[in-house]
C-alpha positions in Angstrom: -5.4 -12.5 9.4 -5.8 -16.2 9.5 -8.8 -16.2 11.7 -10.4 -13.4 9.6 -9.5 -15.1 6.3 -11.0 -18.4 7.7 -14.1 -16.5 8.7 -14.8 -14.4 5.8 -12.7 -15.5 3.0 -12.0 -12.6 0.7 -14.5 -10.7 2.2 -11.9 -9.9 5.0 -10.0 -7.5 3.0 -13.0 -5.1 3.5 -12.3 -5.4 7.4 -8.7 -4.4 7.1 -7.2 -1.2 8.1 -3.8 0.2 7.0 -1.0 -1.5 5.1 -0.6 -5.0 4.2 0.6 -7.4 1.8 -0.2 -11.0 2.9 -0.7 -14.7 1.5 -2.6 -17.3 3.0 -2.5 -21.2 1.6 -6.3 -22.5 2.1 -5.7 -26.3 2.3 -9.6 -26.8 2.6 -10.2 -25.4 -1.1 -6.6 -25.9 -2.3 -6.5 -22.2 -3.1 -3.8 -19.5 -2.8 -4.6 -16.1 -1.5 -2.7 -13.2 -2.1 -3.7 -9.4 -1.2 -2.5 -6.1 -1.0 -3.6 -3.0 0.5 -5.8 -0.4 -0.5 -3.2 2.0 -1.7 0.0 -0.3 -2.3 1.9 0.9 0.8 3.2 -2.3 1.1 4.9 -4.1 -2.0 4.2 -7.4 -3.4 5.7 -8.9 -6.3 4.9 -12.0 -8.4 5.8 -14.2 -11.4 3.6 -16.8 -12.8 5.6 -19.8 -13.9 4.6 -23.3 -14.6 0.9 -23.3 -13.3 2.1 -21.8 -10.2 3.0 -18.4 -9.0 6.3 -17.3 -6.9 5.6 -14.1 -4.7 7.9 -11.9 -2.6 7.7 -8.3 -1.2 11.0 -7.5 -3.2 12.4 -8.3 -6.6 15.5 -9.4 -5.4 14.0 -12.0 -3.6 12.4 -13.5 -6.8 15.8 -13.2 -8.3 17.1 -15.5 -5.7 15.0 -18.2 -7.0 14.5 -19.8 -10.7 10.9 -18.1 -10.9 12.2 -14.8 -12.4 15.1 -14.2 -14.9 17.5 -11.1 -14.8 16.2 -9.6 -18.0 15.3 -6.2 -17.6 11.8 -4.7 -18.8 12.0 -2.3 -21.7 8.6 -0.4 -20.7 9.9 -0.5 -16.8 13.3 1.2 -17.7 11.5 3.9 -19.5 8.8 4.6 -16.7 11.9 4.6 -14.3 13.9 7.3 -16.3 10.5 9.3 -17.4 8.9 9.2 -13.7 11.6 8.1 -11.1 9.8 4.9 -10.6 8.4 2.1 -12.3 4.4 2.4 -12.9 2.5 -0.4 -11.7 1.6 -3.0 -12.6 5.0 -3.5 -14.1 8.5 -4.4 -12.5 11.8 -3.4 -13.4 12.1 -7.4 -14.5 10.6 -9.2 -17.6 7.9 -11.3 -16.3 7.7 -10.2 -12.9 4.2 -8.1 -12.1 3.5 -5.8 -9.1 0.1 -6.6 -7.3 -1.7 -3.4 -8.1 -3.1 -1.6 -4.9 -6.7 -2.7 -3.8 -6.1 -5.9 -5.6 -5.8 -9.7 -4.7 -4.7 -12.8 -6.6 -6.2 -16.4 -6.2 -4.4 -19.5 -7.7 -6.7 -22.4 -7.8 -5.9 -26.1 -7.5 -5.8 -26.5 -11.4 -3.0 -23.5 -11.5 -5.5 -20.8 -13.0 -4.6 -17.4 -11.5 -7.4 -15.0 -11.0 -6.8 -11.3 -10.5 -9.5 -9.1 -8.9 -9.9 -5.5 -7.9 -11.5 -5.2 -4.2 -11.1 -1.5 -3.7 -11.4 1.5 -5.5 -10.3 5.0 -4.6 -13.8 7.0 -4.7 -13.4 10.1 -6.5 -16.7 11.5 -6.7 -18.2 13.9 -4.1 -21.3 12.7 -2.3 -24.2 13.8 -4.2 -25.6 17.2 -2.9 -22.6 17.8 -0.6 -20.7 21.1 -0.1 -17.0 21.4 0.3 -17.8 22.0 4.0 -19.6 18.6 4.3 -17.0 16.9 2.9 -14.4 18.5 5.1 -16.8 17.5 8.2 -17.0 14.0 7.0 -13.2 13.7 6.5 -11.9 15.5 9.7 -13.2 12.3 12.1 -11.6 9.9 9.9 -8.2 11.6 9.8 -8.5 12.0 13.6 -8.8 8.4 14.0 -5.8 7.5 11.3 -3.8 9.6 13.2 -4.7 8.6 16.9 -4.2 5.0 15.6 -0.5 5.9 14.3 0.5 7.8 17.4 0.1 4.3 19.2 3.9 3.4 20.3 6.1 2.2 23.1 8.7 4.7 21.5 8.5 8.6 20.7 6.8 9.4 18.0 7.7 12.4 15.6 6.1 14.2 12.6 8.3 15.3 9.6 7.4 18.5 8.3 7.4 19.3 4.7 6.4 22.7 4.7 3.1 21.7 2.9 -0.7 21.7 4.2 -0.5 17.9 4.6 2.1 17.4 7.1 1.1 20.5 9.2 -2.8 19.0 9.5 -0.9 15.8 10.6 1.1 17.7 13.1 -2.0 19.4 14.4 -4.2 16.4 14.6 -1.1 14.6 16.3 -1.0 17.7 19.0 -4.6 17.7 20.0 -5.0 17.8 23.9 -4.9 14.7 25.8 -2.1 13.0 23.6 1.6 12.7 24.4 4.0 15.2 23.1 4.7 15.0 19.4 8.2 16.0 18.1 8.5 17.5 14.7 11.4 17.7 12.2 12.0 19.7 9.3 15.0 19.3 6.7 16.5 22.4 5.6 19.4 23.0 2.9 21.3 26.2 2.1 19.8 25.9 -1.5 16.5 27.3 -1.3 14.6 25.0 -3.8 15.5 22.1 -1.6 14.8 23.4 1.5 11.7 22.6 3.5 11.8 25.2 6.4 
């Protein structure tokens, strides 16, 4: 990450794959650069304070400093009870924010914080493309993503939830030439909770 940032600056984000949340202090420019992966898989929370910023992967870490108070955020609590999670970019504590997926922060030497989006999920189909065209375009991307996640020095497994997505992942993981893939399913006596 350091070499990529040294070479391309914020342009390094376009070259990264997978999940990440990281910070780089650039002593040459006096800037702090903080970034989060495109889909927000890795968490990153921050608090602006006195011309600076405190950041961590957990809110509890910010609570352990003097940067974050302990007062609950009313909108965050409402979001938690309504949806089972706090909606980004909010956080459960007042003053704490979640860095949104596909965004980065820069803090300059004067203490000015700048938030910028570097990626947005493309939701529009390719012009003139049919459904089959889109499927054929996504298939090698999915195959490569699954192949990369199968690289491990321990046995790899797939959790089958009974849906199409986990079935497709298991099928791609089981393509010829790969190591055997173990699959797991959780079942319950209550039919509405069973994923058999």
